[in-house]
C-alpha positions as CSV (number, residue, x, y, z in Angstrom):
1,X,5.0,14.1,4.1
2,X,4.4,15.4,7.6
3,X,6.8,14.6,10.3
4,X,5.5,11.6,12.2
5,X,5.9,13.3,15.6
6,X,3.7,16.2,14.6
7,X,0.7,14.0,13.7
8,X,-0.5,13.5,17.3
9,X,-0.3,9.7,17.1
10,X,0.3,7.2,19.9
11,X,3.8,5.8,20.1
12,X,2.5,2.5,18.6
13,X,0.9,4.2,15.6
14,X,4.1,6.3,15.2
15,X,6.1,3.0,15.1
16,X,3.8,1.4,12.5
17,X,3.8,4.5,10.3
18,X,7.6,4.8,10.6
19,X,8.0,1.2,9.4
20,X,5.8,1.8,6.4
21,X,7.4,5.1,5.4
22,X,11.0,3.7,5.7
23,X,10.4,0.5,3.8
24,X,11.2,0.3,0.1
25,X,8.5,-2.3,-0.3
26,X,4.7,-2.6,0.2
27,X,4.5,-4.5,3.4
28,X,1.9,-6.9,4.7
29,X,0.5,-6.6,8.2
30,X,2.8,-9.5,9.3
31,X,5.9,-7.7,7.9
32,X,4.9,-4.5,9.6
33,X,4.5,-6.3,12.9
34,X,7.9,-7.9,12.6
35,X,9.6,-4.6,11.9
36,X,7.5,-2.6,14.5
37,X,8.6,-5.1,17.2
38,X,12.2,-3.9,16.6
39,X,11.1,-0.4,17.5
40,X,8.6,-1.3,20.3
41,X,9.4,-4.8,21.6
42,X,6.1,-5.2,23.4
43,X,3.8,-4.2,20.5
44,X,1.1,-6.8,19.8
45,X,-0.1,-8.0,16.4
46,X,-3.6,-6.7,17.3
47,X,-2.2,-3.2,18.0
48,X,-0.3,-3.2,14.7
49,X,-3.4,-4.4,12.8
50,X,-5.7,-1.8,14.5
51,X,-3.0,0.9,13.9
52,X,-2.8,0.0,10.2
53,X,-6.6,0.5,9.8
54,X,-6.5,3.7,11.8
55,X,-3.7,5.1,9.7
56,X,-5.5,4.1,6.5
57,X,-8.8,5.7,7.6
58,X,-6.9,8.9,8.7
59,X,-5.3,9.1,5.2
60,X,-1.7,8.5,6.3
61,X,-1.3,5.3,4.3
62,X,-3.1,3.3,1.6
63,X,-4.2,-0.3,1.6
64,X,-3.7,-2.4,-1.6
65,X,-5.7,-5.6,-2.0
66,X,-5.2,-8.2,-4.7
67,X,-8.0,-10.8,-4.6
68,X,-7.6,-13.2,-1.7
69,X,-4.0,-12.3,-0.9
70,X,-2.8,-10.4,2.1
71,X,-3.3,-6.6,2.0
72,X,-0.2,-4.5,1.4
73,X,0.3,-1.1,2.9
74,X,1.7,1.9,0.9
75,X,3.0,5.2,2.2
76,X,1.8,6.9,-1.0
77,X,-1.8,7.8,-0.7
78,X,-2.3,9.7,-4.0
79,X,-3.6,7.8,-7.0
80,X,-0.9,5.7,-8.7
81,X,-0.5,2.4,-10.4
82,X,1.4,-0.8,-9.6
83,X,3.3,-3.7,-11.2
84,X,2.9,-7.1,-9.5
85,X,5.3,-10.0,-10.0
86,X,3.3,-13.3,-10.3
87,X,6.4,-15.3,-9.3
88,X,7.8,-13.6,-6.1
89,X,5.0,-11.2,-5.2
90,X,7.1,-8.1,-5.6
91,X,4.9,-5.0,-5.9
92,X,6.3,-1.7,-7.3
93,X,4.8,1.7,-8.0
94,X,4.2,3.0,-11.5
95,X,3.6,6.7,-12.1
96,X,1.8,7.1,-15.4
97,X,-1.1,9.0,-17.0
98,X,-4.1,7.1,-18.4
99,X,-5.3,8.1,-21.8
100,X,-8.8,9.6,-21.5
101,X,-10.0,7.1,-24.1
102,X,-9.0,4.2,-21.9
103,X,-11.1,5.6,-19.0
104,X,-14.0,6.2,-21.4
105,X,-13.8,2.7,-22.8
106,X,-13.7,1.1,-19.3
107,X,-16.7,3.2,-18.3
108,X,-18.6,2.2,-21.4
109,X,-17.9,-1.6,-20.9
110,X,-18.8,-1.5,-17.2
111,X,-21.6,1.0,-17.4
112,X,-20.0,2.7,-14.4
113,X,-19.6,6.4,-13.9
114,X,-15.9,6.8,-13.7
115,X,-14.2,8.3,-10.6
116,X,-10.8,6.8,-11.0
117,X,-8.9,4.1,-12.8
118,X,-6.2,2.0,-11.2
119,X,-3.9,0.0,-13.4
120,X,-2.1,-3.2,-12.2
121,X,0.5,-4.7,-14.5
122,X,0.9,-8.4,-13.6
123,X,3.9,-10.3,-14.9
124,X,7.4,-11.4,-14.0
125,X,9.9,-8.9,-12.5
126,X,13.4,-8.5,-13.8
127,X,14.9,-10.5,-11.0
128,X,12.6,-13.5,-11.5
129,X,12.9,-13.3,-15.3
130,X,16.6,-13.7,-14.7
């Protein structure tokens, strides 16, 4: 990953990117706002929100959406999969290869020409399973 200072970003965008890169979780916009205010006390939610979308469009972060829930933001922009806890909402990265047959079957059922396949495992995380 490139050094944040070398990206030519405003100090507000640098703060937002720093928060996302240094987190061990996939944060919502509200969580990014709370953490960014610790870096720049005067930053507004609108600035954080606009910065998130700028950083996503520029390819510095990825946005993950699950139905009607709040978007989460991910510092990893390359294709990867996720596991989502249906109890606490924890979201973790999974690095795995998809068998070509799975991609072919998904394309056949959907009648889509495949470009990529993203896998989301939904279940209960180890902490919630107790």
